N, C-alpha and C positions, 0 to 999 in steps of 0.2 A: 388523617386516614384517609379521604378520601385520594387528600398525593398516590397512599399504597397503592389506594384499591385501580384508583388505575394502573399504574406501575407492573400492581397484579394481571387484572388484563390485557395490558400490555403484552407481554413476558407470555404466558397462556393463550394471545392469539399467533405471537409467534414459531412455541412449540408445535402447536398444531400446523402450521405451516412446513417445516420442517418437519416434519411426519408425509407430509405431501408428498416432501420435497423429494425427503431421504432417496426410496428405492430407484427414481426417478436414475438420481444420482451413480449409486452404485451398478444400474446395468450402465451408468452412459460410458465411466468412469473405469467397470470394466472391456466394456468392445470402445476402448475412444469409441465416441460419438461422439461432435462438433454438440452436442448439448450436454456435456460434462461441464462443456467450457458458460454457458451459457446459462445453464440453470442457476450458480450465483450468485446471480449480477442480480437475483429476482429477489433472491433474498438477504442480503447486502440492502439492498432499498427497502427492505422492512425491515431489516434489526435499525435500519437509520430510523427510520417514523419511528421506530417502537421506541427510540435515547434518545428522540428529539431534535438528529441533530437535521438543518439546514445547507444545503449540499446547492452552494450557489460554482458554479465551472466559468474560472474563464477561458479562452485560447478555443481552439481545438481539436483533439488530437492526431499523428500524427496519420493518416490512411494507409500510409505505403511499408512494407514489411521485407524486411524483418525489422521490428519499432523493441526498443525497448529504454524502460520510463528508470530513471533517473527519481529518488524522492527523495523529502528535508522526511525523516520523522518524528510526531509528535506524542505519540501515543498508541496504545492498541482499536485505537479508532477508527485512523488510516487506514486499516486494510479493510474496514465498511464500507470510510468516504472514494472509499479509490474505484474496488466493490463492486458501487455502485453506477456507475457513471462508467465503467468500460469491462468489454469482458477480456479478465489479466489472471493471471498466474505468477506467484509471490518469491518470494531466492526471501527464507527462514534461520533464524537461527537452528545447532537440531531440535536443544533442550525440548524448543516450541513443541518438535509433539507433540511430548511424554505430558502436557499441561492436559489440565481437566477444559473437558469443552475444549478451548479454543483450541485442542491441537487433534481434538478431534473434529475441527473443523476443516484446519486447514491442512489433514488427507485428502480431508472430503475434497478438497479447492486442485488435489498436485498439489500441493505447493513443489520447493524446492528442497532439499532442507541442505547446511549445509552446518561442514565444523570446520572455524573458522579458526577453533584451533595447532588444525591441525596443516603445519602448510604444507603438508608434506601431496594433500589431497590438494594444494586447490587445483593441479592442473588438471587434473580428475572430473571435481565439481564444475573447473569454469566449463568441457568441450559437453555435458550432462547439462550447461544452462544452453545453452549453444546452438543444442541438438533443440531443445525443448523454442527457441527459437530461429534456429532455419524451420519447424513444423510448422511458424507460424500463427504459433503462440506468441503473446504480448507481457510482457518479465516485466516489472515491477524487480528493482535491486532499493530497499536502503541500505545509503554505503555507510552515514554516522555510526555502523554498528552497536548502536544504540537511540533507545526516545530521550530524547532535550527539555528540553522546558519549555518550553512554542516560542520564549523571545526572539532565539537562533540559531544557529547552524552550525553542529558539529564539520570541526576534521572530517574529511571525510577517509576513510583508509579506499586508494586506489584495486589493493589481487580482485578482485570477484570484475572488471568491467576489459576484466581476461579474454570475461568470458565471446566481451565483441570481436575482441581479437580471434579469439578463436574461432566465433562462425564468417570471419568481413570472404572467406576467402571462397568458401563453401556458400558467399550469400548471392543471390542476384547481384550484378550491374558492380561484385565484392565491397561492397555498401553495407556496415551497419547499420539502424539512424538511431540513434539517439533522444529522447527528447523530456529534457530540463522537468520534471515537478517540487512545482512547494505550497505543500498545504497547510491554512492558517487557519488559525478557530479565531477569533472576532465578534464572536458577539452574543449577550446571552439576553435573554429574555427582550432581546430586538435594539437593547440598551449594547452598546461597544467598549467592549470588551477587554479591560487595558491591563498593564503590567499587573495586577497586583491580584487582577481573579482572573487571569490564563493558564497559571498554575491546575487550576478547575479542567478545565481543560487536560489538559497536559497527562503527561501517565508515568515519572520520572523508576516507571524501576522498583526503586525504596518502596512500593503504599502495598497493600496488599490491596489483588487483584476484587474479590468479588462486590469489598466497598467501592470501590470506585468505581466499580461500575452502578448500585445500585444509585449513587451521590450524582453520577450524569443522568440516571435514567429519573433523580426523581427534580432535578431541576429541570429538564424536560424539553430542556430552544439555547441549544448550541447551534454556531450560525459557523460553518465553515463556508473558507475560500478559499477553491482550485482552481489554480493558475494551473497553464499548460505553453510552456512555454516553447521556440522558435529550435526545431532539429542541431542538433550540432550530428555530421556523416560522419561516421571514427571508419574508413577508406586507407585500404588495403597497405600495412607499412608504417601506418597512424601509429603517433604518441601516445601508448598510456595514461600516462600520468600530464601528461597537456590536456590529453580528449577531460580525464577527468576532473581535473584546475578550475580547466573554463562552464564548463557545467555544475562545477559550484559555484563561483563566483556571479552563472545568472540562477541558476536555486537562492544563493544569497539576497540578491539583488527585489526578483519575485517574492521571499518571500520582508525584502525591509518595507515594500512598498506600499504590497496589503498588509502589515501591521499599522503606518504611520500615516493606513485608510486613504489613500493616494490610488 
């Protein structure tokens, strides 16, 4: 009973913060103010605290722009985790737009929605991502296309790396900086999280969202390690598939090292 009371109070506080920030974010979106990039980080930090996510960051964010962050994808919690450490904008599949609650939050963060099944639109979608990169926004790409079980990195789709190719010709110095990111859920109540318990943090997608969210909130203590790897520069004339394979290899290495507790 005490646990559920704690959860109720925390979510009420998060709802109150949302109500306070919402008008400012709507105005910032309407007039494309820099504030629209900063307010989501405050909200995501509060959301991580509400859910009991303890985020530890290893490495530093590349300071140069344009910057594309490429990350493995374990759960819907990844959005809050990365959003709590940087002013970022996400690339998401188009159906997320219509999700309850999370769809609204995604639109409020000016998420870039893509239709991955419509190959004829890939070029146009890459151009939109390129425009956001050239505007100085930090864009996050989850190229696995779905969530994993948290123990591995799935094969990454290379098509949306075309955004870097679209941006590079107009970028300063003709380069787009691509930084690999590894998200690892490593601890539960201060104890190392083994392979058996890691699915508690992961969200494979065939599990109902609300029960999973409440389950995470009930635990209230999950450690998340975020590794920001060394950048890979995508230059004019670069090979998209080669770059994506290099990024994938670096994410696999960082995730494997973190999960082994090194």
